[in-house]
DOLUMLO-772783 format. One record per residue: residue number from 1; residue in three letters; chain; x, y, z of N, C-alpha, C in turn. Coordinates in steps of 0.05 Angstrom, whole numbers, plus 32768, in hexadecimal, padded with zeros to 4 digits. Example, Ala and Ser with C-alpha at 12.3 -4.5 7.8 and 13.67 -1.06 7.14 Angstrom:
% DOLUMLO-772783
{1,"ALA","A",{8108,7F8E,809C},{80F6,7FA6,809C},{8108,7FBE,809C}}
{2,"SER","A",{8101,7FD3,808E},{8111,7FEB,808F},{8102,8001,809D}}
This chain:
% DOLUMLO-772783
{1,"MET","A",{7F7F,7FE8,81AE},{7F75,7FE9,8192},{7F7A,8005,8187}}
{2,"SER","A",{7F84,8006,816E},{7F8A,801F,8161},{7F71,8029,8153}}
{3,"THR","A",{7F6B,8042,8155},{7F53,804D,8147},{7F5A,8068,813B}}
{4,"GLY","A",{7F47,8073,812C},{7F49,808E,8121},{7F61,8092,810F}}
{5,"LYS","A",{7F63,8081,80FA},{7F7A,8083,80E8},{7F72,808C,80CC}}
{6,"THR","A",{7F84,809A,80BE},{7F80,80A2,80A3},{7F94,8093,8092}}
{7,"LEU","A",{7F8B,8085,807D},{7F9B,8075,806C},{7F9A,8081,8050}}
{8,"GLY","A",{7FB1,8088,8045},{7FB2,8093,802A},{7FBE,807F,8016}}
{9,"ILE","A",{7FB1,807C,7FFF},{7FBB,806A,7FEA},{7FC3,807C,7FD2}}
{10,"LEU","A",{7FDC,807C,7FCC},{7FE6,808C,7FB5},{7FDF,807D,7F9B}}
{11,"ILE","A",{7FD4,808C,7F88},{7FD0,8080,7F6D},{7FDC,8092,7F58}}
{12,"PHE","A",{7FE1,8087,7F41},{7FEE,8096,7F2B},{7FE7,8088,7F11}}
{13,"ASP","A",{7FEC,8094,7EFB},{7FE5,8088,7EE1},{7FF3,806D,7EDE}}
{14,"GLU","A",{7FE4,805A,7ED3},{7FEE,803F,7ECF},{7FF3,8030,7EE9}}
{15,"VAL","A",{7FE5,8038,7EFE},{7FE6,8028,7F17},{7FD6,800F,7F13}}
{16,"GLU","A",{7FDF,7FF9,7F1E},{7FD2,7FDF,7F1C},{7FB8,7FE0,7F2C}}
{17,"VAL","A",{7FA1,7FD9,7F20},{7F87,7FDD,7F2D},{7F85,7FCF,7F47}}
{18,"LEU","A",{7F8A,7FB5,7F48},{7F86,7FA6,7F61},{7F9A,7FAE,7F76}}
{19,"ASP","A",{7FB1,7FB9,7F6E},{7FC5,7FC2,7F82},{7FB9,7FD6,7F95}}
{20,"PHE","A",{7FA8,7FE8,7F8B},{7F9C,7FFB,7F9D},{7F7F,7FF5,7FA4}}
{21,"CYS","A",{7F70,7FE9,7F92},{7F54,7FE3,7F97},{7F51,7FCC,7FAB}}
{22,"GLY","A",{7F63,7FB9,7FAB},{7F62,7FA3,7FBE},{7F65,7FAE,7FDB}}
{23,"PRO","A",{7F7B,7FBC,7FE1},{7F7D,7FC8,7FFB},{7F67,7FDC,8002}}
{24,"PHE","A",{7F5E,7FEC,7FEE},{7F48,7FFE,7FF3},{7F30,7FEF,7FFD}}
{25,"GLU","A",{7F2A,7FD9,7FF0},{7F13,7FC9,7FF8},{7F16,7FBD,8014}}
{26,"VAL","A",{7F2E,7FB2,801A},{7F33,7FA7,8034},{7F2E,7FBB,804A}}
{27,"PHE","A",{7F3B,7FD2,8047},{7F39,7FE6,805D},{7F1E,7FF3,805E}}
{28,"SER","A",{7F10,7FF6,8048},{7EF5,8001,8047},{7EE2,7FEE,8054}}
{29,"VAL","A",{7EE4,7FD4,804D},{7ED2,7FC0,8059},{7ED7,7FBE,8077}}
{30,"ALA","A",{7EF1,7FBE,807F},{7EF7,7FBC,809C},{7EEB,7FD4,80AB}}
{31,"ASN","A",{7EED,7FEB,809F},{7EE2,8003,80AC},{7EC4,8000,80B0}}
{32,"ARG","A",{7EB6,7FF6,809B},{7E99,7FF2,809D},{7E91,7FDE,80B3}}
{33,"LEU","A",{7EA3,7FCA,80B7},{7E9D,7FB5,80CA},{7EA4,7FBD,80E7}}
{34,"MET","A",{7EB2,7FD3,80EB},{7EB8,7FDC,8106},{7E9F,7FE5,8114}}
{35,"GLU","A",{7E9F,7FE1,812E},{7E88,7FEB,813E},{7E87,8009,813C}}
{36,"LYS","A",{7E9E,8016,813D},{7EA0,8033,8138},{7EB4,8038,8122}}
{37,"PRO","A",{7EAC,803D,810A},{7EBE,8041,80F3},{7ED4,8055,80FB}}
{38,"ALA","A",{7EED,804D,80F6},{7F04,805E,80FF},{7F1A,8060,80EB}}
{39,"LEU","A",{7F15,8057,80D2},{7F2B,8056,80BE},{7F22,8065,80A5}}
{40,"GLN","A",{7F2E,807C,80A0},{7F28,808B,8088},{7F3B,8083,8072}}
{41,"VAL","A",{7F31,807B,805B},{7F42,8072,8045},{7F40,8086,802F}}
{42,"MET","A",{7F57,8091,8026},{7F58,80A5,8012},{7F69,809D,7FFA}}
{43,"ILE","A",{7F60,80A4,7FE2},{7F70,80A0,7FCA},{7F7D,80BB,7FC3}}
{44,"VAL","A",{7F97,80BB,7FC0},{7FA7,80D3,7FBD},{7FB6,80D2,7FA2}}
{45,"ALA","A",{7FB8,80E8,7F94},{7FC7,80E9,7F7B},{7FD6,8104,7F7A}}
{46,"GLU","A",{7FE9,8105,7F68},{7FF9,811E,7F66},{7FE8,8135,7F5C}}
{47,"LYS","A",{7FD6,812F,7F4A},{7FC6,8144,7F3E},{7FA8,813E,7F40}}
{48,"SER","A",{7F97,8153,7F40},{7F7B,814F,7F43},{7F6D,814B,7F28}}
{49,"ARG","A",{7F73,8134,7F1D},{7F66,812C,7F04},{7F61,810E,7F05}}
{50,"PRO","A",{7F4F,8104,7EF4},{7F4C,80E7,7EF4},{7F66,80D9,7EED}}
{51,"ILE","A",{7F6C,80C3,7EFC},{7F84,80B4,7EF8},{7F7E,809B,7EE7}}
{52,"GLY","A",{7F8E,8097,7ED2},{7F8A,8080,7EC1},{7F99,8068,7ECA}}
{53,"ALA","A",{7F8B,8056,7ED8},{7F98,803D,7EE2},{7F9B,8029,7ECB}}
{54,"ARG","A",{7FA8,8013,7ED1},{7FAC,7FFE,7EBD},{7F91,7FF3,7EB3}}
{55,"GLY","A",{7F90,7FED,7E9A},{7F77,7FE2,7E8F},{7F63,7FF7,7E87}}
{56,"GLY","A",{7F6A,8011,7E8B},{7F58,8026,7E83},{7F45,8030,7E98}}
{57,"LEU","A",{7F47,8025,7EB1},{7F36,802F,7EC7},{7F3D,804C,7ECE}}
{58,"SER","A",{7F29,805D,7ED0},{7F2E,8079,7ED8},{7F25,807D,7EF5}}
{59,"VAL","A",{7F36,8089,7F05},{7F31,808C,7F21},{7F34,80A9,7F2A}}
{60,"ASN","A",{7F20,80B3,7F39},{7F22,80CE,7F43},{7F2D,80CD,7F60}}
{61,"PRO","A",{7F44,80D9,7F64},{7F50,80DA,7F7F},{7F40,80EC,7F92}}
{62,"HIS","A",{7F41,80E6,7FAC},{7F34,80F6,7FC0},{7F43,8111,7FC4}}
{63,"CYS","A",{7F5D,8110,7FC1},{7F6D,8128,7FC5},{7F87,8127,7FB6}}
{64,"ARG","A",{7F95,813D,7FB5},{7FB0,813F,7FA9},{7FC5,813C,7FBF}}
{65,"ILE","A",{7FDD,8136,7FB7},{7FF2,8133,7FCB},{7FF7,814D,7FDA}}
{66,"ASN","A",{7FF3,8164,7FCC},{7FF9,817D,7FDA},{7FE2,8187,7FEC}}
{67,"ASP","A",{7FCB,817A,7FEC},{7FB6,8181,8000},{7FAD,8168,800F}}
{68,"CYS","A",{7FBE,8154,8010},{7FB8,813B,801E},{7FBB,8140,803D}}
{69,"PRO","A",{7FA8,8137,804D},{7FAB,813A,806A},{7FC1,8128,8075}}
{70,"PRO","A",{7FC8,812B,808E},{7FDB,8119,809A},{7FD2,80FC,8098}}
{71,"LEU","A",{7FE5,80E9,8093},{7FDE,80CD,8090},{7FEA,80BC,80A6}}
{72,"ASP","A",{7FDB,80AA,80B1},{7FE5,8097,80C4},{7FF1,807F,80B5}}
{73,"ILE","A",{7FE5,8079,809E},{7FEE,8062,808E},{7FF0,806C,8071}}
{74,"LEU","A",{8006,8065,8063},{800A,806C,8047},{800E,8052,8038}}
{75,"LEU","A",{7FFF,804E,8022},{8002,8037,8012},{8009,803F,7FF5}}
{76,"ILE","A",{801E,8032,7FEB},{8028,8038,7FD0},{8023,801F,7FBF}}
{77,"PRO","A",{8011,8020,7FAB},{800D,8009,7F99},{8022,8009,7F83}}
{78,"GLY","A",{8020,7FF5,7F72},{8033,7FF4,7F5C},{8025,7FF4,7F41}}
{79,"GLY","A",{8030,7FE5,7F2E},{8026,7FE5,7F13},{803B,7FF2,7F01}}
{80,"GLN","A",{8036,7FF2,7EE7},{8049,7FFD,7ED4},{8050,801A,7EDB}}
{81,"GLY","A",{803C,8029,7EE5},{8041,8045,7EEB},{8055,804A,7F01}}
{82,"ALA","A",{8059,8035,7F12},{806D,8039,7F28},{8089,803D,7F1D}}
{83,"ARG","A",{808E,8031,7F06},{80A8,8034,7EFA},{80AD,8051,7EF0}}
{84,"THR","A",{8098,8060,7EEB},{809A,807C,7EE5},{809C,808D,7EFF}}
{85,"GLU","A",{808A,8087,7F12},{8088,8096,7F2A},{80A1,8093,7F3B}}
{86,"MET","A",{80B0,807E,7F39},{80C8,807B,7F48},{80DD,808F,7F41}}
{87,"HIS","A",{80D9,809D,7F2B},{80EB,80B3,7F22},{80DE,80CE,7F25}}
{88,"ASN","A",{80C7,80D0,7F31},{80B8,80E9,7F34},{80C0,80F5,7F4F}}
{89,"GLY","A",{80D1,810A,7F4E},{80DB,8116,7F66},{80C5,8122,7F78}}
{90,"VAL","A",{80B0,812C,7F6C},{809A,8138,7F7C},{808D,8122,7F8D}}
{91,"VAL","A",{8087,810C,7F80},{807A,80F6,7F8E},{808D,80EA,7FA3}}
{92,"LEU","A",{80A6,80E6,7F9C},{80BA,80DB,7FAF},{80BC,80ED,7FC8}}
{93,"ASP","A",{80BD,8107,7FC4},{80BF,8119,7FDB},{80A7,8117,7FED}}
{94,"TRP","A",{808F,8115,7FE0},{8076,8113,7FEF},{8075,80F9,7FFF}}
{95,"VAL","A",{807D,80E3,7FF2},{807D,80C9,8000},{8090,80CA,8018}}
{96,"LYS","A",{80A8,80D6,8014},{80BB,80D8,802B},{80AF,80E8,8042}}
{97,"GLU","A",{80A2,80FE,803A},{8096,8110,804F},{8080,8102,805E}}
{98,"LYS","A",{806E,80F4,8050},{8058,80E7,805E},{8062,80CE,806D}}
{99,"ALA","A",{8075,80C0,8062},{8080,80A8,806F},{808D,80AF,808A}}
{100,"ALA","A",{8099,80C7,808B},{80A7,80CE,80A4},{8094,80D0,80BC}}
{101,"LYS","A",{807B,80D6,80B6},{8067,80D9,80CC},{8053,80C3,80CE}}
{102,"ALA","A",{8054,80B0,80BB},{8040,809A,80BA},{8047,8084,80CE}}
{103,"GLU","A",{8032,8078,80D9},{8035,8061,80EA},{803D,8048,80DA}}
{104,"LEU","A",{8031,8045,80C3},{8038,802F,80B1},{803B,8038,8095}}
{105,"LEU","A",{804E,802B,8087},{8054,8031,806B},{8051,8016,805C}}
{106,"LEU","A",{803F,8015,8049},{8038,7FFD,803B},{803D,7FFF,801D}}
{107,"SER","A",{8045,7FE9,8010},{8048,7FE9,7FF3},{803C,7FCF,7FE8}}
{108,"VAL","A",{8032,7FD1,7FD0},{8028,7FBA,7FC2},{8037,7FB8,7FA7}}
{109,"CYS","A",{8040,7FA0,7FA1},{804C,7F9C,7F87},{8064,7FAE,7F83}}
{110,"THR","A",{8066,7FBB,7F6C},{807D,7FCC,7F66},{807B,7FE8,7F73}}
{111,"GLY","A",{8068,7FEC,7F84},{8068,8004,7F95},{8081,8005,7FA6}}
{112,"SER","A",{808D,7FED,7FAB},{80A6,7FEC,7FBA},{80BD,7FFB,7FAB}}
{113,"LEU","A",{80BB,7FFD,7F91},{80D0,800C,7F82},{80CF,802A,7F89}}
{114,"ILE","A",{80B7,8034,7F8E},{80B4,8050,7F96},{80C0,8054,7FB2}}
{115,"LEU","A",{80BA,8041,7FC4},{80C6,8043,7FDF},{80E4,8041,7FDD}}
{116,"ALA","A",{80EF,8030,7FCC},{810C,802D,7FC9},{8118,8046,7FBF}}
{117,"LYS","A",{810D,8053,7FAB},{8118,806B,7FA0},{8116,8082,7FB4}}
{118,"ALA","A",{8103,8081,7FC6},{8101,8095,7FDB},{8114,8090,7FF2}}
{119,"GLY","A",{8123,807A,7FF1},{8136,8073,8005},{812A,8068,801E}}
{120,"LEU","A",{8111,8060,801D},{8102,8057,8034},{8106,8039,803B}}
{121,"LEU","A",{8113,802A,8028},{8117,800E,802D},{8134,8008,8035}}
{122,"ASP","A",{8145,801C,8038},{8161,8018,8040},{8162,800B,805B}}
{123,"GLY","A",{8170,7FF5,805D},{8173,7FE6,8076},{815B,7FD6,807E}}
{124,"LYS","A",{8147,7FD4,806C},{812F,7FC5,8071},{812E,7FAB,8061}}
{125,"GLU","A",{8119,7F9C,8065},{8113,7F84,8055},{80FA,7F8B,8045}}
{126,"ALA","A",{80F8,7F80,802D},{80E1,7F87,801C},{80DC,7F72,8007}}
{127,"THR","A",{80C5,7F74,7FFA},{80BF,7F62,7FE3},{80B0,7F72,7FCE}}
{128,"THR","A",{80AA,7F65,7FB7},{809C,7F72,7FA2},{8091,7F5C,7F8F}}
{129,"HIS","A",{8085,7F64,7F79},{807C,7F51,7F65},{8092,7F3E,7F5D}}
{130,"HIS","A",{808D,7F25,7F59},{80A2,7F12,7F53},{80B2,7F19,7F3A}}
{131,"ALA","A",{80A5,7F27,7F27},{80B4,7F2F,7F0F},{80C5,7F48,7F12}}
{132,"ALA","A",{80C3,7F55,7F2A},{80D2,7F6D,7F2F},{80E7,7F6A,7F45}}
{133,"ILE","A",{80EB,7F52,7F4E},{80FE,7F4D,7F64},{811A,7F58,7F5E}}
{134,"ASP","A",{8124,7F52,7F46},{813E,7F5B,7F3E},{813F,7F7A,7F3C}}
{135,"LEU","A",{8129,7F85,7F32},{8128,7FA2,7F2F},{8128,7FB0,7F4A}}
{136,"LEU","A",{811B,7FA4,7F5E},{811B,7FAF,7F79},{8137,7FAD,7F85}}
{137,"LYS","A",{8144,7F96,7F81},{815F,7F93,7F8B},{8172,7FA8,7F7F}}
{138,"GLU","A",{816E,7FAD,7F65},{817F,7FC1,7F57},{817B,7FDD,7F63}}
{139,"ASN","A",{8162,7FE4,7F69},{815B,7FFF,7F72},{815C,8001,7F91}}
{140,"ALA","A",{815F,7FEB,7F9F},{8160,7FEC,7FBC},{8178,7FDB,7FC6}}
{141,"PRO","A",{8190,7FE3,7FBF},{81A8,7FD3,7FC6},{81AC,7FD0,7FE4}}
{142,"LYS","A",{81A0,7FE2,7FF4},{81A4,7FE0,8011},{818C,7FD1,801F}}
{143,"THR","A",{817C,7FC4,800E},{8165,7FB6,8018},{8167,7F98,8014}}
{144,"THR","A",{815E,7F88,8027},{815D,7F6B,8024},{8142,7F65,8016}}
{145,"VAL","A",{8144,7F5C,7FFD},{812C,7F57,7FED},{8126,7F39,7FED}}
{146,"HIS","A",{810C,7F33,7FF4},{8103,7F18,7FF5},{80F0,7F12,7FDE}}
{147,"GLY","A",{80F3,7EFB,7FD2},{80E0,7EF1,7FBF},{80D0,7EDA,7FCA}}
{148,"GLY","A",{80BA,7ED2,7FBD},{80AC,7EBB,7FC6},{809C,7EBE,7FDF}}
{149,"CYS","A",{8095,7ED6,7FE7},{8084,7EDB,7FFE},{806E,7EEE,7FF8}}
{150,"ILE","A",{8058,7EED,8007},{8041,7EFF,8003},{8047,7F1B,800B}}
{151,"PHE","A",{8052,7F1E,8023},{805A,7F39,802C},{8071,7F37,8040}}
{152,"VAL","A",{807F,7F4D,8044},{8095,7F4E,8056},{8091,7F66,8069}}
{153,"GLU","A",{8093,7F61,8083},{8090,7F77,8096},{80AC,7F7D,80A2}}
{154,"SER","A",{80B4,7F96,80A0},{80CE,7F9F,80A9},{80CB,7FB9,80B7}}
{155,"GLY","A",{80CA,7FB8,80D2},{80C5,7FD1,80E1},{80A8,7FDA,80DB}}
{156,"ASN","A",{80A5,7FF3,80D4},{808B,7FFE,80CE},{8084,7FFD,80B0}}
{157,"ILE","A",{8095,7FEF,80A0},{8090,7FEC,8084},{8088,7FCF,807D}}
{158,"ILE","A",{8071,7FCD,806F},{8068,7FB3,8066},{8065,7FB4,8048}}
{159,"SER","A",{8075,7FA3,803A},{8073,7FA2,801D},{8067,7F88,8014}}
{160,"SER","A",{8057,7F88,7FFF},{804B,7F6F,7FF6},{8054,7F69,7FDA}}
{161,"ALA","A",{8050,7F50,7FD2},{8057,7F47,7FB7},{8043,7F52,7FA3}}
{162,"GLY","A",{803E,7F44,7F8E},{802E,7F4F,7F78},{8010,7F4F,7F7C}}
{163,"ILE","A",{8004,7F64,7F74},{7FE8,7F69,7F6F},{7FD5,7F5E,7F85}}
{164,"SER","A",{7FCB,7F46,7F84},{7FB8,7F3C,7F97},{7FC3,7F39,7FB3}}
{165,"SER","A",{7FDE,7F38,7FB5},{7FEA,7F35,7FD0},{7FE5,7F4D,7FE1}}
{166,"GLY","A",{7FDE,7F64,7FD5},{7FD8,7F7B,7FE4},{7FBF,7F77,7FF6}}
{167,"ILE","A",{7FAD,7F65,7FEE},{7F96,7F5F,7FFE},{7F9F,7F50,8017}}
{168,"ASP","A",{7FB0,7F3C,8014},{7FBB,7F2E,802C},{7FC9,7F41,803F}}
{169,"MET","A",{7FDA,7F52,8033},{7FE8,7F65,8044},{7FD5,7F78,8053}}
{170,"SER","A",{7FC0,7F81,8045},{7FAD,7F94,8051},{7F9E,7F86,8068}}
{171,"LEU","A",{7F96,7F6D,8064},{7F89,7F5F,8079},{7F9B,7F5B,8091}}
{172,"HIS","A",{7FB5,7F57,808C},{7FC9,7F55,80A1},{7FCA,7F70,80B1}}
{173,"VAL","A",{7FC9,7F86,80A2},{7FCA,7FA0,80AF},{7FB0,7FA5,80C0}}
{174,"VAL","A",{7F99,7F9D,80B6},{7F81,7F9E,80C5},{7F83,7F8E,80DF}}
{175,"ALA","A",{7F8E,7F76,80DD},{7F92,7F66,80F5},{7FA6,7F73,8108}}
{176,"LYS","A",{7FBB,7F7E,80FD},{7FD0,7F8B,810E},{7FC4,7FA2,811D}}
{177,"LEU","A",{7FB3,7FB2,8110},{7FA9,7FCA,811D},{7F90,7FC6,812D}}
{178,"TYR","A",{7F7E,7FB4,8123},{7F64,7FB1,812F},{7F5C,7F95,8138}}
{179,"GLY","A",{7F6F,7F82,8135},{7F6A,7F67,813F},{7F62,7F53,8129}}
{180,"ASN","A",{7F68,7F3A,812F},{7F62,7F24,811C},{7F44,7F21,8116}}
{181,"ASP","A",{7F34,7F26,812A},{7F17,7F23,8126},{7F0D,7F35,810F}}
{182,"LEU","A",{7F14,7F4E,8110},{7F0B,7F60,80FB},{7F17,7F59,80E0}}
{183,"ALA","A",{7F30,7F51,80E0},{7F3C,7F48,80C6},{7F2E,7F30,80BB}}
{184,"ARG","A",{7F27,7F1D,80CD},{7F19,7F05,80C3},{7EFD,7F0C,80B9}}
{185,"LYS","A",{7EEF,7F1D,80C7},{7ED4,7F26,80BE},{7ED6,7F34,80A3}}
{186,"THR","A",{7EEB,7F44,80A0},{7EF0,7F53,8086},{7EF4,7F3F,8070}}
{187,"ALA","A",{7F06,7F2C,8075},{7F0C,7F17,8060},{7EF3,7F07,8059}}
{188,"ASP","A",{7EE3,7F00,806E},{7ECA,7EF1,8069},{7EB7,7F01,8058}}
{189,"GLN","A",{7EB4,7F1B,805E},{7EA2,7F2C,804F},{7EAB,7F2E,8032}}
{190,"MET","A",{7EC5,7F2D,802D},{7ED0,7F2F,8012},{7ED2,7F13,8005}}
{191,"GLU","A",{7ECA,7EFE,8013},{7ECD,7EE3,8009},{7EEA,7EDD,8001}}
{192,"PHE","A",{7EFC,7EE5,8013},{7F19,7EE2,800D},{7F25,7ED0,8022}}
{193,"PRO","A",{7F33,7EBB,801A},{7F3F,7EA9,802E},{7F56,7EB6,803D}}
{194,"TRP","A",{7F56,7EB7,8057},{7F6B,7EC4,8066},{7F6F,7EB7,8081}}
{195,"GLU","A",{7F88,7EB5,8089},{7F8F,7EAD,80A4},{7FA4,7EC0,80AE}}
{196,"PRO","A",{7FA4,7EC6,80C8},{7FB9,7ED8,80D3},{7FD5,7ECE,80CD}}
{197,"ALA","A",{7FE7,7EE0,80C9},{8003,7ED8,80C4},{800E,7EC7,80DA}}
{198,"GLY","A",{801B,7EB1,80D3},{8027,7E9F,80E6},{8015,7E89,80F0}}
{199,"GLU","A",{7FFC,7E89,80E6},{7FE9,7E74,80EE},{7FE4,7E60,80D8}}
């Protein structure tokens, strides 16, 4: 069983709310349900100011990218803002740096565009929101892009489709790291229907 992990979720202006809040809830609930809590979940942003998510939600990050601790897991959400951040060299460099040392690299929705622009999907398989499949193919020509699936696991990278699919992916990661029982308890606590992948 893997323990003692730090998970960072990058956010930015116009990030899709459920893209990051869904996984945040999954991992936070899983941590509370552990006999010995072992998963620190952090919200990270480029700057130390409130981040304006989609729909007008304002979010205060825990830390900035330049004072973020080492991460075992990095999650990149999507939303309209991802189309801007995929051209942000500072963010791309940070993602590449953290990804090089991370055990798992996760994306939700169009967060995969940021991974693509950082060159992290080359030679991998990936997915994204159904409305952005062509855009991902255009920006990740060395990637096998799949549509019509909830998430795709390719090595240590797991990408999920749009918005709520990040919850399914996050429960899969909980199961992968800590076992199906904890993932099932987490899903039950969240009143979310879930079965292990392949069952």
